[in-house]
N, C-alpha and C positions, 0 to 999 in steps of 0.2 A: 505495498498498499505508501501514496506518495504521503507528506510528510503531513497536508491538514488532515488526511484518512486520520491519520496517525492519532492527531487529537482531537478528532473528533468521535476516534474508537473510546480512548482513554474517558472521554466526556459524556459517553455514553451508557457507560460501565460506573463512573460517577451514581449517572439519574437513574441508575438500575436500585441504588440502595436508599432509602428513605433518609433524607438531611433537613427534615424540618426545624429550628430553631425551637432551642430547651430537649433534643434526642439526640445530639452528639453523638449516643455510644456506637449506632451501625456503621456508618460514616467514618470515624474514627479507628472500628473495630478492619474494618476492609481497607483503612490505606494503611495502620501498621504492617497490615496483611502484606499488600504490597510492596513496603519500604523492603520488610526482610525477605523478601522471595527476592528482591534486586537484589539484595546484599548490600543496602543501607544502614549504617546505624541509626535507628528512631527514638523518640524518649516523648513522655508525656505527662503533662505539669497535672492539677488536680483541676484545671480547668476545664480537660482537652484537649488544649491547644499541642500541637507534635509539632515536630523539631524534625526534619530529616538530615543527614548529613551527608551528601553525593561528592565522593572525593573530586580533587579538580583535573582536569587533563592533561595528557605530557606535555611539556614545557609550562605548566601551568601551576607549578608545587608553590612559587614563593608566590605566586598573587595575592592580593585580599581576598578575604573570606565576601560575596553577594550573597544577599539573603532574597528570594524570590517566596511574595509573602501575596496568599488568598486566605480569603475562610470556607469553614466547610457548609453551611448551614447555608438555608435558601430562603425565599420568602413564599409561601401553601396559599397562592389564589390562582381560586376556579371562579369558570361561569356559574349562574345559580343550578341551570342543568345537569350541569357533572357530577358522576356520582363518584369522581377519582378521589382512594383514600390515601392520602400523602403519609400516615402514616406504613404503610407497606406495598402499596403500590407502586412501579416502576415510570416514571416519567416519561412518557415517548416523546423522540425529539421526531420531529417532521421537518424536508426539508423540499421547500417547496422553490425553482432557481435560486437564488445566490442569499436563501433564508431558511433559517429553520428556527420552529416554535414548536409549543407543546401541545399536547391534545384537547382544549380548552382550558389550559388550566396555565399558571408562569413555566419557564422552562429551566430554571433554575440555572442559565448562562453566566447571570448574577449570583454565585460566585466562583461557580464550577466548572468555568472557562480556566480562570488562574490555576485550576489546579492540574486537569487537564494538560496547557501547555508546561508547569514543573514538570509531573511525570515524564511526558516526551521529551523534553531537554534532558532532565536527567541521564534514561537509558538512550540515547540516540548515540551512536558512536560517531556519528559522522561531527557533531558539535562542539567545538570548542570550546572552553572554558575555566573557569577559575573554580575555587571550593565554593559549594557551595551551599545555603544553608535555605531546607526550604519548609519554612513555620507557616503552619496552617493554622489558626484560629479558629475558635467555637463561637455560637452564639452573637455572632456580629450584628445582625438582625433585628435584635430585639433588645440594642442599646449597647454593644461593643464590650459586651461583655467577659469574652477573652483574651482581649488587648486589654481589658483593666487587670486582669489576675495576673497578668504575666511578673515572672523575677526579673529582677535584676540580670543574674547570671543564666538564663533562661538563652541570651542568644551570646554570641561571639560578634560576629563582623559587625560591621558599621557604613555597609555601602546597604542601601535596601531600594529594591523596585516592589512595587505593590502592584497588584496583576486586577486591582477592582476597578480599573474606568473603563466609562465607557462608550470611546471617539476612538479610535484609529487616526494615530495623526495629532492626538493631541497631550497634551503633558501637562497634570495638575503637580501640582507643586505650594497647593496651602486649600485649607479645607475649613467649614467652619464645624465651632466646638456643640455639643446640643447636650439635652436630660429628655426621663422622661416624666410624667406628672399623673400618677394612680389618684383620682375621687373616689373619695366614699361617701354619699351621701344617703341617711337611714331614710325609710318611708315608714309610709301609717296607709294600714287597708281602712274602705267597709264597706257595707255591705251598698250592693248597687241594688237601686229601688225596683219595685217588682213590674215588667212589661217591657225595660231598658231594650235595646238592640242590638249587638255588637257588629263594629266595620272593621276591616283590616288594610289601611292605607298602605301603601309601598311605594319606595323611591326605590327604582331602579339603569342599568343600562347606561350608568356614567362610566367614564374611560376610567379614574382612580390615577390612581401612579405613584411616585416617589417624591415624598413627600418631603425630598431636598432637594431635586434633579425638575420633579413638575410642577414648586408646588407659586410660580409665577404663572402657570399657563393659563390659568381663568376658569380652572375645570370646575364643576359643582363638585360638593359637599355633602354624602346626603344627607347623612345626619341634620343638616344644618337647613335642608329643605325640608327635611319634614317636620321640622320643628317650627318651621311659617307656619307650615300649615293646619297645622295642631294648637298652635297660638290663636288662629283667625278661627277654628270650628271651636273652639274655647272658650272665646268672648261672645261668641255668638247664641252657645247652644249649649246644654245641661251636660258638658261632656265628661263620662267617668274612665282612665287612663288604666288601662287592665298591663300590658306591656310594652316594650320601645325598646328594639334592639339594629346594633347598625355596627358597621365594619367588619373585621376578619379576623381582630387582635393583635392585626403588628403593627406597631406604632408608628412605620415611618412607610403605611400605604392608607392615602388617599381612600378615604371612606367614600363607596362606588352603589353599593344594599343597604339599606334600611327601611322598618317596616314597625307599625305602631299597631296594638290592637285595642279600642275604645269603642264605651256603649252611651247612648242616646236615648232619648224618649222615641216612641213613633212619633209623635207628634211633629217632632224635629228635623226627620227624615228626610225630607226635600227641602229644609233649608240646609242639612249636613250635605248633602250632595251638590247642591248649586255653590256653592261655598268651596266644597274642594275642586268644582270645576271651572272655580274663576279662578282663584290660586294653582292650577296644574297649567292652566293658558298665561298667566303672568309668568312663573318660573321655565315654561317650556319658552317663552321669548327672552328672557331674559340670557338666558344659556347656550340659544338656540346656535351660534357660532363657532361654540367649542365642545356641546353633549348637542350632536342631531338625534343620537339614539334612542334618547333620558327616557325614560315606562314613569309614569306615575298614574298608578289605581287603587280603586277604592272598589274594594269587593265585601259583599256579609259575610260574617264569621261567628265562631262559634261561643258563647253566652256564658259568662262567666259570673259567678256571686259576690265575688270581691274586689274591687276598682281602689286607688287609690283614691285618697280623699281631694278634697277638691285645694284645698288647701297644700297638700303635697304635691298634687298635679301643678298647680299655678307654681311652686318654687322649682319643680324641675322644668319646664317651658322656658320660667326666665332661664335658668344656667344653660340651655339649651344655645336660647339666644345670645348674650353674653357673651358664652364660651368664646375667645378669640379662634378664625381659623384663616390661613393665607397668610399675606405678604404683609407683614409690621412697617421693614422699614431699608429701603435699598442704601449700598455705599454708599459713601459722597466720596469714596476715592477711586473705584471699580467699574466703569459702564457696565450699567445691566447686571450688577452683582446683588443675588439680595443676601443681604445683612444681617437682615433677623426675621422669622417666621412662627407661627405655631399651626401643628396638623392635631386635628379633633379627629380620631383616631377610628375610638370603639366606643361602645353604649352597651348597658346591659342591665335591664332591670329585673332584679330576683327578685325573692323575696322578703326581705327584709331592707334590702337597700339599691340604691342604682350606681351603677360605678362605669366611670367614664377614664380611661385612656387617651390622653395628648400626650404630643411631642413639641419639643421645641430644638430652634436650633437660630444661630448666633456664632458671625466671623469675631463678635467684641465680647468677649466671658466677662462685661458688667450686664449690658444690654440681654443677654441669656440666664444671667440669675434676676433681673427683674421679671422676667418675663414668666419663672418659675415662681415670683415670690404673688406674682400677679394670680397665677390660679393659687396657688394657699391660699389666699383674699378671696377667692369668687368659693373656695369651697367652704371656706369657712361663713362666709356670708346667707350659705344654703345649709349650716348647721351641720356642714359636713367634714371632711379632712383630708390633706395632701398628703402624698408623700413623692418626692423627686426620688426619681433612680436611674442609675445606668448612665453619670454625667460621666461628660469629656470634655478633653480642651479640643481647643481651636487648635491649627496647624498653619502657622504664618508662614510667609512665603520667603525662601531667600533666593535674591537674584543672584547672591555670589556664590552657589552651588557647584560644585566641582562635578555633579552626578550632572546638574539639567546642562555644562556646557557642553560636557561629552554627548551627550542623547543630542544638543538640538544639532550640533557640528555633524556628526554621523545622519540625526536624520534629512539634513541637506543633503551630505553627500549622498547617499544612495537615492534620493527622492530625485533631488531638485526641487524642490519645495520646503516653504518655510512651516514648519509644527508652530501649535496652536500651543501657546503655553497659555494658562489659566490657574485662577484657584477657582472652588465649586462651595455651592451652597450646602453644600451633598456632606455626610459627614465618614471621614475615613481612618481607619485605625494609624495613619502613620503622626497622626495629632498627639494618643495615648505613649507609639511606641517612642516617638521622637522623647517624648515628657520623662520615658521609663530608663530612656539609654542616651544621653545627651552625645553628642558630637557625631546623633545621625544622620548621614548623606541619604536623603530621597527624595525618591520621584512613583507618582504614579500612571501608570497606563494599559491600555489594552487596547482588547479590537469590537467593534461597534458594535452595540446591543442598542437596542431602541425597547421605549416601552418598562424599563423593569419593575416587577415588584405588580404583576397585572400576569391575565392571561392573554395579555397582548403582547406579552414580552419578545420579543424579536434576535434572535443572533446574525448577523451580517457574515456569511460563512466566506463571500469573498474577502472581507478583510485577513479572515486568519493569517495566510499565506504573507503579505507585506508586513502584519503586525509579528510573526514567526519570524520572517527572515530578520529583521529589524532588531528583535531581541536577540537573534542569535550572533549577531554583527555587532552589538550592542557586546557581548560578555566575553567575544571575541580581544574586544579591545581591554580589558580587564588585565592582561600580563603582568599589570604590577609597571 
């Protein structure tokens, strides 16, 4: 098989192993087995991070150690009609022309393709390289947990190539910091008056996306849209809220689908339908450019004898209206770069509480702290509590980086094109790794991936060969 087929063969084998965040065991075991069979020393830490040591090619014995870094978990998103079970089912890879996708699921090229590239390079006898440390971190997608748990003596290298960027020809040298906020608001329930009828309001068909890369694209958030309709209904009808659910549970995915079940008196059913229809028209008009396939439906549902009290209903709808989502501030220094944002990712109304998951990002850590404090204040005003989780630092660009200069010069030589050098609003593990290992020279690169963290995720197969050629050439330059 040719070099691209080799990479894709590794990738499909990775995709046959369950690797949803919080379940690092299966993919870790697979990678350890692969390393041992290849004859590479491998070590695992308490957070399921792996370090695979690959000896240098002949002539590179005195070269500096280079770290190739990616993460083992993936964001598991699927279409509402898919019966895929990410805990056991392989992620199917479907190639159409120059692109590869999943079968109504996210593909997991973010970041499985990094692992496949590292495995390919490490075992290809034609690739000349310095001593390599393949660093594979766990649970990146739920707050960079693995990177946060790295011990100071886990790595020996001080040159790191992160393979978690998503545009061939783009060199990332900085990223935002971030944190998740988990809010819990206690609820009270009461009897529903006799005769009330039950309805389910559903918002779906949205694009969703990566809460860092796509937050400035004005895509709809199903929970925010749902909340606006429910608030309008509660003003005009005696609405009793039974349930509220939205999002996949991934803090870095923009909410694509949400639904609520509520009950109203039979005498208000016509008014309910009219208000809902009016708001469906309003919301569709607002987002018709960015979300042409939005679906908002109102249908009868199963009834219940208990619902939230009107007071708690109002409190929840106020929180849903006030909780921030989207871009908070653009950078004053870098054109079109989001500086600070918040993502309303998930809500779930359980028996005794409403749970909310949000994520905040900022390249300015004081602004990130302020966003987290605002979430805490909102939770307290609603009679609940907020816990800040998985906080990680920003990665400040170093325009004097030796690795950056070497990479840019080589890219110009190989392609005749100027590389794009940028900082991004998404979070990368480089910020944490750089803080734990002072003096680490870092760059983030990768082949082209579109729409990560959604079922529309696509890997541009045609970008794999030029990207691999560049990465191999860059490693070949690291002779010392």
